[in-house]
PAKOLDREN-364359 format. One record per residue (C-alpha): residue number from 0; residue in one letter; x, y, z. Coordinates in nm, 3 decimals, decimal comma. Example, Ala and Ser with C-alpha at 12.3 -4.5 7.8 and 13.67 -1.06 7.14 Angstrom:
BEGIN
+------+------+---------+---------+---------+
: resi : resn :      px :      py :      pz :
+------+------+---------+---------+---------+
:    0 :    a :   1,230 :  -0,450 :   0,780 :
:    1 :    s :   1,367 :  -0,106 :   0,714 :
+------+------+---------+---------+---------+
This chain:
BEGIN
+------+------+---------+---------+---------+
: resi : resn :      px :      py :      pz :
+------+------+---------+---------+---------+
:    0 :    m :  -5,054 :  -3,091 :  -0,049 :
:    1 :    r :  -4,757 :  -3,323 :  -0,075 :
:    2 :    s :  -4,463 :  -3,219 :  -0,296 :
:    3 :    e :  -4,391 :  -3,479 :  -0,581 :
:    4 :    i :  -4,039 :  -3,404 :  -0,542 :
:    5 :    p :  -3,880 :  -3,566 :  -0,275 :
:    6 :    g :  -3,764 :  -3,322 :  -0,008 :
:    7 :    g :  -3,997 :  -3,079 :  -0,172 :
:    8 :    i :  -4,232 :  -2,835 :  -0,005 :
:    9 :    n :  -4,537 :  -2,977 :   0,182 :
:   10 :    l :  -4,830 :  -2,785 :   0,249 :
:   11 :    y :  -5,075 :  -2,841 :   0,507 :
:   12 :    i :  -5,447 :  -2,647 :   0,448 :
:   13 :    r :  -5,637 :  -2,657 :   0,781 :
:   14 :    h :  -5,963 :  -2,505 :   0,649 :
:   15 :    f :  -6,095 :  -2,570 :   0,302 :
:   16 :    k :  -6,441 :  -2,542 :   0,141 :
:   17 :    d :  -6,573 :  -2,437 :  -0,211 :
:   18 :    g :  -6,216 :  -2,375 :  -0,370 :
:   19 :    v :  -6,147 :  -2,153 :  -0,084 :
:   20 :    a :  -5,812 :  -2,223 :   0,156 :
:   21 :    t :  -5,837 :  -2,004 :   0,470 :
:   22 :    k :  -5,557 :  -1,960 :   0,769 :
:   23 :    m :  -5,555 :  -1,782 :   1,082 :
:   24 :    m :  -5,259 :  -1,595 :   1,243 :
:   25 :    a :  -5,210 :  -1,433 :   1,540 :
:   26 :    s :  -4,858 :  -1,519 :   1,623 :
:   27 :    d :  -4,551 :  -1,298 :   1,464 :
:   28 :    r :  -4,356 :  -1,619 :   1,437 :
:   29 :    m :  -4,021 :  -1,518 :   1,211 :
:   30 :    l :  -4,133 :  -1,481 :   0,841 :
:   31 :    a :  -4,483 :  -1,685 :   0,867 :
:   32 :    f :  -4,677 :  -1,364 :   0,675 :
:   33 :    p :  -4,410 :  -1,364 :   0,389 :
:   34 :    n :  -4,376 :  -1,733 :   0,359 :
:   35 :    w :  -4,816 :  -1,716 :   0,355 :
:   36 :    v :  -4,780 :  -1,448 :   0,075 :
:   37 :    l :  -4,451 :  -1,566 :  -0,150 :
:   38 :    v :  -4,478 :  -1,943 :  -0,074 :
:   39 :    e :  -4,790 :  -2,109 :   0,051 :
:   40 :    t :  -5,041 :  -1,906 :  -0,119 :
:   41 :    p :  -4,878 :  -1,950 :  -0,524 :
:   42 :    r :  -4,861 :  -2,316 :  -0,453 :
:   43 :    i :  -5,204 :  -2,364 :  -0,303 :
:   44 :    v :  -5,406 :  -2,114 :  -0,565 :
:   45 :    t :  -5,239 :  -2,289 :  -0,825 :
:   46 :    s :  -5,333 :  -2,656 :  -0,750 :
:   47 :    e :  -5,629 :  -2,764 :  -0,904 :
:   48 :    f :  -5,849 :  -2,765 :  -0,614 :
:   49 :    c :  -5,813 :  -2,412 :  -0,467 :
:   50 :    d :  -5,886 :  -2,101 :  -0,637 :
:   51 :    l :  -5,830 :  -1,863 :  -0,322 :
:   52 :    s :  -5,654 :  -1,819 :  -0,047 :
:   53 :    v :  -5,745 :  -1,588 :   0,241 :
:   54 :    l :  -5,542 :  -1,514 :   0,541 :
:   55 :    i :  -5,779 :  -1,371 :   0,899 :
:   56 :    v :  -5,592 :  -1,195 :   1,126 :
:   57 :    p :  -5,697 :  -0,941 :   1,403 :
:   58 :    m :  -5,648 :  -0,587 :   1,409 :
:   59 :    e :  -5,458 :  -0,415 :   1,656 :
:   60 :    s :  -5,729 :  -0,268 :   1,841 :
:   61 :    s :  -5,873 :  -0,607 :   1,920 :
:   62 :    k :  -5,550 :  -0,745 :   2,069 :
:   63 :    s :  -5,730 :  -0,774 :   2,399 :
:   64 :    m :  -5,937 :  -1,084 :   2,252 :
:   65 :    y :  -5,632 :  -1,316 :   2,236 :
:   66 :    e :  -5,345 :  -1,197 :   2,425 :
:   67 :    d :  -5,256 :  -1,394 :   2,743 :
:   68 :    p :  -5,022 :  -1,209 :   3,014 :
:   69 :    r :  -4,839 :  -1,561 :   3,077 :
:   70 :    r :  -4,702 :  -1,570 :   2,711 :
:   71 :    m :  -4,465 :  -1,298 :   2,610 :
:   72 :    a :  -4,449 :  -1,405 :   2,214 :
:   73 :    p :  -4,518 :  -1,115 :   1,988 :
:   74 :    h :  -4,877 :  -1,109 :   1,818 :
:   75 :    f :  -4,932 :  -1,021 :   1,467 :
:   76 :    y :  -5,184 :  -0,773 :   1,372 :
:   77 :    f :  -5,370 :  -0,695 :   1,025 :
:   78 :    e :  -5,156 :  -0,333 :   1,092 :
:   79 :    r :  -4,840 :  -0,571 :   1,070 :
:   80 :    a :  -4,955 :  -0,750 :   0,752 :
:   81 :    q :  -4,992 :  -0,406 :   0,576 :
:   82 :    a :  -4,643 :  -0,299 :   0,659 :
:   83 :    q :  -4,486 :  -0,616 :   0,564 :
:   84 :    l :  -4,679 :  -0,630 :   0,206 :
:   85 :    s :  -4,554 :  -0,282 :   0,132 :
:   86 :    d :  -4,191 :  -0,425 :   0,208 :
:   87 :    l :  -4,262 :  -0,731 :  -0,013 :
:   88 :    l :  -4,403 :  -0,476 :  -0,331 :
:   89 :    p :  -4,365 :  -0,545 :  -0,635 :
:   90 :    l :  -4,488 :  -0,870 :  -0,668 :
:   91 :    n :  -4,473 :  -1,039 :  -0,966 :
:   92 :    q :  -4,693 :  -1,333 :  -0,880 :
:   93 :    k :  -5,044 :  -1,339 :  -1,033 :
:   94 :    t :  -5,230 :  -1,564 :  -0,795 :
:   95 :    p :  -5,511 :  -1,378 :  -0,599 :
:   96 :    f :  -5,515 :  -1,341 :  -0,173 :
:   97 :    i :  -5,710 :  -1,166 :   0,064 :
:   98 :    v :  -5,614 :  -1,056 :   0,426 :
:   99 :    i :  -5,916 :  -0,997 :   0,624 :
:  100 :    g :  -5,847 :  -0,799 :   0,947 :
:  101 :    v :  -6,134 :  -0,857 :   1,226 :
:  102 :    s :  -6,233 :  -0,629 :   1,533 :
:  103 :    q :  -6,460 :  -0,626 :   1,861 :
:  104 :    e :  -6,576 :  -0,295 :   1,703 :
:  105 :    q :  -6,835 :  -0,225 :   1,488 :
:  106 :    e :  -6,686 :  -0,039 :   1,158 :
:  107 :    e :  -6,803 :   0,017 :   0,831 :
:  108 :    l :  -6,602 :  -0,241 :   0,581 :
:  109 :    e :  -6,306 :  -0,091 :   0,437 :
:  110 :    v :  -6,154 :  -0,240 :   0,152 :
:  111 :    i :  -5,786 :  -0,202 :   0,046 :
:  112 :    e :  -5,691 :  -0,262 :  -0,278 :
:  113 :    l :  -5,293 :  -0,392 :  -0,305 :
:  114 :    s :  -5,134 :  -0,226 :  -0,627 :
:  115 :    s :  -4,811 :  -0,400 :  -0,715 :
:  116 :    e :  -4,722 :  -0,182 :  -0,961 :
:  117 :    t :  -4,532 :  -0,457 :  -1,148 :
:  118 :    t :  -4,377 :  -0,471 :  -1,482 :
:  119 :    e :  -4,355 :  -0,733 :  -1,730 :
:  120 :    n :  -3,989 :  -0,678 :  -1,806 :
:  121 :    s :  -3,897 :  -0,714 :  -1,407 :
:  122 :    i :  -3,715 :  -1,017 :  -1,279 :
:  123 :    e :  -3,743 :  -1,079 :  -0,901 :
:  124 :    r :  -3,561 :  -1,335 :  -0,703 :
:  125 :    v :  -3,591 :  -1,345 :  -0,326 :
:  126 :    l :  -3,346 :  -1,548 :  -0,086 :
:  127 :    e :  -3,313 :  -1,583 :   0,284 :
:  128 :    f :  -2,961 :  -1,676 :   0,407 :
:  129 :    p :  -2,834 :  -1,813 :   0,710 :
:  130 :    t :  -2,566 :  -1,616 :   0,921 :
:  131 :    e :  -2,266 :  -1,748 :   0,779 :
:  132 :    h :  -2,402 :  -1,748 :   0,439 :
:  133 :    y :  -2,529 :  -1,419 :   0,458 :
:  134 :    q :  -2,222 :  -1,146 :   0,317 :
:  135 :    a :  -2,098 :  -1,436 :   0,084 :
:  136 :    g :  -2,471 :  -1,509 :  -0,092 :
:  137 :    v :  -2,521 :  -1,090 :  -0,109 :
:  138 :    g :  -2,153 :  -1,070 :  -0,315 :
:  139 :    i :  -2,268 :  -1,379 :  -0,551 :
:  140 :    l :  -2,604 :  -1,198 :  -0,631 :
:  141 :    s :  -2,463 :  -0,841 :  -0,651 :
:  142 :    y :  -2,198 :  -0,971 :  -0,921 :
:  143 :    f :  -2,453 :  -1,062 :  -1,165 :
:  144 :    g :  -2,534 :  -0,684 :  -1,245 :
:  145 :    e :  -2,145 :  -0,735 :  -1,357 :
:  146 :    i :  -2,191 :  -0,997 :  -1,564 :
:  147 :    i :  -2,477 :  -0,830 :  -1,756 :
:  148 :    k :  -2,246 :  -0,517 :  -1,820 :
:  149 :    q :  -1,949 :  -0,779 :  -1,920 :
:  150 :    k :  -2,191 :  -1,011 :  -2,162 :
:  151 :    y :  -2,425 :  -0,738 :  -2,300 :
:  152 :    p :  -2,257 :  -0,356 :  -2,246 :
:  153 :    d :  -2,540 :  -0,236 :  -2,477 :
:  154 :    i :  -2,852 :  -0,350 :  -2,252 :
:  155 :    e :  -2,939 :  -0,102 :  -2,011 :
:  156 :    a :  -3,054 :  -0,352 :  -1,748 :
:  157 :    k :  -3,064 :  -0,216 :  -1,357 :
:  158 :    v :  -3,005 :  -0,460 :  -1,087 :
:  159 :    r :  -3,097 :  -0,386 :  -0,737 :
:  160 :    i :  -3,012 :  -0,568 :  -0,449 :
:  161 :    e :  -3,219 :  -0,479 :  -0,130 :
:  162 :    q :  -3,209 :  -0,670 :   0,233 :
:  163 :    d :  -3,373 :  -0,671 :   0,529 :
:  164 :    g :  -3,231 :  -0,898 :   0,811 :
:  165 :    n :  -3,125 :  -1,234 :   0,650 :
:  166 :    v :  -3,395 :  -1,183 :   0,347 :
:  167 :    v :  -3,214 :  -1,037 :   0,013 :
:  168 :    r :  -3,412 :  -0,933 :  -0,292 :
:  169 :    m :  -3,247 :  -0,950 :  -0,612 :
:  170 :    i :  -3,407 :  -0,719 :  -0,886 :
:  171 :    v :  -3,366 :  -0,659 :  -1,237 :
:  172 :    d :  -3,535 :  -0,426 :  -1,460 :
:  173 :    s :  -3,465 :  -0,527 :  -1,832 :
:  174 :    p :  -3,567 :  -0,318 :  -2,088 :
:  175 :    c :  -3,821 :  -0,435 :  -2,339 :
:  176 :    g :  -3,699 :  -0,721 :  -2,525 :
:  177 :    a :  -3,407 :  -0,795 :  -2,348 :
:  178 :    k :  -3,608 :  -1,013 :  -2,060 :
:  179 :    e :  -3,564 :  -1,352 :  -2,189 :
:  180 :    i :  -3,182 :  -1,272 :  -2,273 :
:  181 :    i :  -3,138 :  -1,167 :  -1,901 :
:  182 :    e :  -3,305 :  -1,485 :  -1,784 :
:  183 :    k :  -3,117 :  -1,728 :  -1,998 :
:  184 :    t :  -2,770 :  -1,527 :  -1,873 :
:  185 :    l :  -2,931 :  -1,582 :  -1,543 :
:  186 :    d :  -2,965 :  -1,947 :  -1,599 :
:  187 :    d :  -2,592 :  -1,978 :  -1,703 :
:  188 :    y :  -2,455 :  -1,827 :  -1,391 :
:  189 :    a :  -2,649 :  -2,009 :  -1,169 :
:  190 :    l :  -2,480 :  -2,350 :  -1,334 :
:  191 :    v :  -2,118 :  -2,182 :  -1,310 :
:  192 :    v :  -2,237 :  -2,068 :  -0,936 :
:  193 :    t :  -2,326 :  -2,442 :  -0,874 :
:  194 :    k :  -2,025 :  -2,568 :  -1,040 :
:  195 :    k :  -2,225 :  -2,761 :  -1,312 :
:  196 :    s :  -2,028 :  -2,529 :  -1,585 :
:  197 :    e :  -1,697 :  -2,374 :  -1,608 :
:  198 :    p :  -1,682 :  -1,963 :  -1,622 :
:  199 :    e :  -1,552 :  -2,020 :  -2,004 :
:  200 :    s :  -1,942 :  -2,108 :  -2,035 :
:  201 :    l :  -2,057 :  -1,805 :  -1,973 :
:  202 :    l :  -1,773 :  -1,527 :  -2,052 :
:  203 :    e :  -1,523 :  -1,527 :  -2,355 :
:  204 :    d :  -1,267 :  -1,243 :  -2,228 :
:  205 :    q :  -0,999 :  -1,430 :  -2,033 :
:  206 :    l :  -0,984 :  -1,135 :  -1,755 :
:  207 :    q :  -1,377 :  -1,144 :  -1,721 :
:  208 :    i :  -1,301 :  -1,504 :  -1,647 :
:  209 :    q :  -1,072 :  -1,431 :  -1,400 :
:  210 :    r :  -1,277 :  -1,176 :  -1,260 :
:  211 :    l :  -1,575 :  -1,407 :  -1,205 :
:  212 :    t :  -1,353 :  -1,709 :  -1,063 :
:  213 :    n :  -1,197 :  -1,466 :  -0,800 :
:  214 :    k :  -1,494 :  -1,317 :  -0,673 :
:  215 :    l :  -1,639 :  -1,715 :  -0,640 :
:  216 :    d :  -1,316 :  -1,782 :  -0,435 :
:  217 :    m :  -1,387 :  -1,454 :  -0,243 :
:  218 :    a :  -1,684 :  -1,573 :  -0,147 :
:  219 :    e :  -1,566 :  -1,952 :  -0,031 :
:  220 :    l :  -1,322 :  -1,691 :   0,168 :
:  221 :    e :  -1,623 :  -1,520 :   0,311 :
:  222 :    i :  -1,808 :  -1,802 :   0,450 :
:  223 :    k :  -1,445 :  -1,907 :   0,625 :
:  224 :    q :  -1,407 :  -1,606 :   0,794 :
:  225 :    t :  -1,789 :  -1,544 :   0,916 :
:  226 :    t :  -1,777 :  -1,908 :   1,048 :
:  227 :    s :  -1,464 :  -1,848 :   1,238 :
:  228 :    l :  -1,601 :  -1,537 :   1,386 :
:  229 :    l :  -1,932 :  -1,717 :   1,501 :
:  230 :    l :  -1,718 :  -1,987 :   1,674 :
:  231 :    i :  -1,530 :  -1,716 :   1,852 :
:  232 :    s :  -1,838 :  -1,515 :   1,938 :
:  233 :    e :  -2,100 :  -1,767 :   2,021 :
:  234 :    k :  -1,877 :  -2,062 :   2,146 :
:  235 :    y :  -2,013 :  -2,315 :   1,929 :
:  236 :    a :  -1,910 :  -2,649 :   1,984 :
:  237 :    d :  -1,710 :  -2,800 :   1,660 :
:  238 :    k :  -1,973 :  -3,049 :   1,637 :
:  239 :    k :  -2,243 :  -2,821 :   1,569 :
:  240 :    i :  -2,047 :  -2,630 :   1,271 :
:  241 :    k :  -2,089 :  -2,771 :   0,940 :
:  242 :    s :  -1,757 :  -2,830 :   0,741 :
:  243 :    l :  -1,629 :  -2,494 :   0,539 :
:  244 :    e :  -1,693 :  -2,750 :   0,202 :
:  245 :    d :  -2,059 :  -2,810 :   0,302 :
:  246 :    d :  -2,107 :  -2,452 :   0,392 :
:  247 :    v :  -1,973 :  -2,339 :   0,020 :
:  248 :    d :  -2,200 :  -2,642 :  -0,146 :
:  249 :    f :  -2,485 :  -2,548 :   0,052 :
:  250 :    l :  -2,444 :  -2,140 :  -0,021 :
:  251 :    r :  -2,395 :  -2,244 :  -0,411 :
:  252 :    t :  -2,697 :  -2,487 :  -0,459 :
:  253 :    q :  -2,933 :  -2,233 :  -0,247 :
:  254 :    i :  -2,841 :  -1,977 :  -0,493 :
:  255 :    g :  -2,823 :  -2,153 :  -0,780 :
:  256 :    s :  -3,153 :  -2,357 :  -0,775 :
:  257 :    q :  -3,322 :  -2,025 :  -0,720 :
:  258 :    m :  -3,201 :  -1,865 :  -1,012 :
:  259 :    h :  -3,310 :  -2,169 :  -1,241 :
:  260 :    h :  -3,633 :  -2,082 :  -1,164 :
:  261 :    m :  -3,753 :  -1,897 :  -1,491 :
:  262 :    n :  -4,132 :  -1,861 :  -1,500 :
:  263 :    a :  -4,306 :  -1,529 :  -1,464 :
:  264 :    s :  -4,417 :  -1,557 :  -1,081 :
:  265 :    q :  -4,196 :  -1,444 :  -0,808 :
:  266 :    n :  -4,001 :  -1,731 :  -0,694 :
:  267 :    i :  -3,875 :  -1,774 :  -0,324 :
:  268 :    l :  -3,646 :  -2,015 :  -0,142 :
:  269 :    l :  -3,738 :  -1,917 :   0,212 :
:  270 :    h :  -3,745 :  -2,287 :   0,344 :
:  271 :    q :  -3,435 :  -2,478 :   0,417 :
:  272 :    s :  -3,439 :  -2,803 :   0,512 :
:  273 :    k :  -3,533 :  -2,988 :   0,856 :
:  274 :    k :  -3,178 :  -3,072 :   0,915 :
:  275 :    e :  -3,034 :  -2,705 :   0,849 :
:  276 :    e :  -3,330 :  -2,510 :   1,041 :
:  277 :    k :  -3,260 :  -2,736 :   1,380 :
:  278 :    l :  -2,867 :  -2,648 :   1,313 :
:  279 :    l :  -2,931 :  -2,298 :   1,284 :
:  280 :    l :  -3,145 :  -2,252 :   1,576 :
:  281 :    t :  -2,930 :  -2,465 :   1,804 :
:  282 :    q :  -2,638 :  -2,232 :   1,710 :
:  283 :    l :  -2,787 :  -1,925 :   1,746 :
:  284 :    d :  -2,998 :  -1,986 :   2,064 :
:  285 :    h :  -2,849 :  -2,208 :   2,341 :
:  286 :    n :  -3,126 :  -2,130 :   2,622 :
:  287 :    k :  -3,380 :  -2,281 :   2,403 :
:  288 :    r :  -3,456 :  -2,661 :   2,491 :
:  289 :    t :  -3,571 :  -2,878 :   2,200 :
:  290 :    l :  -3,844 :  -3,133 :   2,219 :
:  291 :    e :  -3,560 :  -3,433 :   2,206 :
:  292 :    e :  -3,402 :  -3,276 :   2,508 :
:  293 :    l :  -3,730 :  -3,231 :   2,693 :
:  294 :    i :  -3,794 :  -3,612 :   2,641 :
:  295 :    e :  -3,472 :  -3,700 :   2,782 :
:  296 :    d :  -3,502 :  -3,505 :   3,078 :
:  297 :    s :  -3,813 :  -3,649 :   3,191 :
:  298 :    r :  -3,729 :  -3,997 :   3,180 :
:  299 :    t :  -3,817 :  -4,038 :   3,550 :
:  300 :    r :  -4,162 :  -3,896 :   3,534 :
:  301 :    t :  -4,332 :  -4,183 :   3,350 :
:  302 :    e :  -4,634 :  -3,999 :   3,276 :
:  303 :    l :  -4,478 :  -3,668 :   3,145 :
:  304 :    h :  -4,260 :  -3,891 :   2,916 :
:  305 :    l :  -4,481 :  -4,107 :   2,743 :
:  306 :    a :  -4,710 :  -3,752 :   2,668 :
:  307 :    l :  -4,397 :  -3,563 :   2,548 :
:  308 :    k :  -4,275 :  -3,861 :   2,312 :
:  309 :    k :  -4,665 :  -3,887 :   2,171 :
:  310 :    i :  -4,582 :  -3,530 :   2,081 :
:  311 :    s :  -4,274 :  -3,618 :   1,920 :
:  312 :    e :  -4,410 :  -3,897 :   1,706 :
:  313 :    i :  -4,694 :  -3,683 :   1,574 :
:  314 :    v :  -4,450 :  -3,382 :   1,490 :
:  315 :    e :  -4,247 :  -3,633 :   1,302 :
:  316 :    k :  -4,531 :  -3,843 :   1,111 :
:  317 :    g :  -4,694 :  -3,491 :   1,032 :
:  318 :    a :  -4,981 :  -3,342 :   1,248 :
:  319 :    t :  -5,337 :  -3,397 :   1,087 :
:  320 :    e :  -5,710 :  -3,339 :   1,206 :
:  321 :    d :  -5,693 :  -3,699 :   1,272 :
:  322 :    n :  -5,427 :  -3,686 :   1,548 :
:  323 :    e :  -5,572 :  -3,364 :   1,662 :
:  324 :    a :  -5,747 :  -3,504 :   1,976 :
:  325 :    e :  -5,501 :  -3,738 :   2,077 :
:  326 :    t :  -5,241 :  -3,472 :   2,047 :
:  327 :    k :  -5,417 :  -3,192 :   2,293 :
:  328 :    h :  -5,469 :  -3,490 :   2,523 :
:  329 :    a :  -5,112 :  -3,538 :   2,548 :
:  330 :    l :  -5,048 :  -3,159 :   2,564 :
:  331 :    e :  -5,276 :  -3,129 :   2,860 :
:  332 :    l :  -5,095 :  -3,405 :   3,031 :
:  333 :    v :  -4,780 :  -3,220 :   2,971 :
:  334 :    r :  -4,964 :  -2,899 :   3,103 :
:  335 :    d :  -5,109 :  -3,059 :   3,456 :
:  336 :    t :  -4,781 :  -3,270 :   3,522 :
:  337 :    s :  -4,510 :  -2,979 :   3,476 :
:  338 :    i :  -4,599 :  -2,624 :   3,362 :
:  339 :    d :  -4,243 :  -2,543 :   3,345 :
:  340 :    t :  -4,209 :  -2,829 :   3,117 :
:  341 :    f :  -4,513 :  -2,711 :   2,913 :
:  342 :    d :  -4,365 :  -2,353 :   2,888 :
:  343 :    d :  -4,072 :  -2,505 :   2,730 :
:  344 :    l :  -4,238 :  -2,700 :   2,508 :
:  345 :    s :  -4,438 :  -2,414 :   2,387 :
:  346 :    e :  -4,095 :  -2,228 :   2,333 :
:  347 :    a :  -3,939 :  -2,513 :   2,118 :
:  348 :    l :  -4,241 :  -2,592 :   1,892 :
:  349 :    k :  -4,271 :  -2,230 :   1,877 :
:  350 :    n :  -3,999 :  -2,153 :   1,618 :
:  351 :    t :  -3,944 :  -2,290 :   1,284 :
:  352 :    m :  -3,704 :  -2,583 :   1,332 :
:  353 :    y :  -4,019 :  -2,869 :   1,346 :
:  354 :    g :  -4,171 :  -2,728 :   1,009 :
:  355 :    v :  -4,533 :  -2,686 :   0,930 :
:  356 :    s :  -4,607 :  -2,991 :   1,166 :
:  357 :    g :  -4,442 :  -2,829 :   1,469 :
:  358 :    n :  -4,662 :  -2,519 :   1,368 :
:  359 :    i :  -4,970 :  -2,700 :   1,402 :
:  360 :    v :  -4,883 :  -2,869 :   1,700 :
:  361 :    f :  -4,811 :  -2,513 :   1,830 :
:  362 :    q :  -5,161 :  -2,413 :   1,745 :
:  363 :    w :  -5,291 :  -2,684 :   1,940 :
:  364 :    l :  -5,072 :  -2,613 :   2,241 :
:  365 :    q :  -5,199 :  -2,240 :   2,263 :
:  366 :    h :  -5,576 :  -2,365 :   2,258 :
:  367 :    v :  -5,458 :  -2,588 :   2,572 :
:  368 :    a :  -5,316 :  -2,292 :   2,748 :
:  369 :    s :  -5,583 :  -2,106 :   2,666 :
:  370 :    i :  -5,797 :  -2,357 :   2,913 :
:  371 :    i :  -5,878 :  -2,262 :   3,228 :
:  372 :    v :  -5,790 :  -2,549 :   3,483 :
+------+------+---------+---------+---------+
């Protein structure tokens, strides 16, 4: 599924039949399950050709079926899916999905219905912030409660901020009849945050306008301070740190674009651009080698070098069923030529810097790794 918007979110549905899209998950990669629930499922099910999204995961009792003692990656179980779903509640989206837990043991089928306990007057926004944007982003989201109090003192709306790592959820519980007013205010606030409108367009009192201006200025200062601390603590190279202006623009655009979505479904902004993901992962982990570095290091070994270049080309262009066979062949060449490079390649593909295409190739790599040679 390709986005109609340039730079939008593209999705790859691997298994599809009779209006049902299925996916299997056994590796606990960062935010993979929340991404499936909140991003992939709504986009897939609201399309004209799919009615249901299904995820198949192993039960924890059957982990011996697929665990590989050579791999140290964490594994994903049905029980973890239950726990993460509980953290995501309430879900405002109406699109259906099913999570199926499979086991080696013969047991009675157990059906667990998800109770979202949503209300029609609840507004929810979920965002994931890079480390250097986190504190400033939380501050901007939290200040929306103050905007509501200033603008509509008679409306008893409750604004809650929930934090889980770098993921932040803002939930606004509004009284009956006030949802449209609050959504319009949220939209106007987004315009101010992204500098598309002046604070005067949102508030009338000069004291309140100055408070909002100060809050946005503080957010810029917090980004600058956090970036400076990261420079000291992690000894980042200067060329790997974006300028303060880029940081501020990115944060404001991220929050503003998320606030602008005014549909009833839960809106989520868990995806950053490929360039941002590569930058962040490089900053946070100097020990993990990238695919580009592996290619550069293998120049003296022709067969290994060509195999890695072929894998890189497929990742860049987009992995599909049409190039599965040649990709696995290239992966086998890497495995047979250098097991150390194969392990480094696995680590490079396992994280999110190569997006959906990288995840697909990583799944093929796991299959190649499981073959006894």
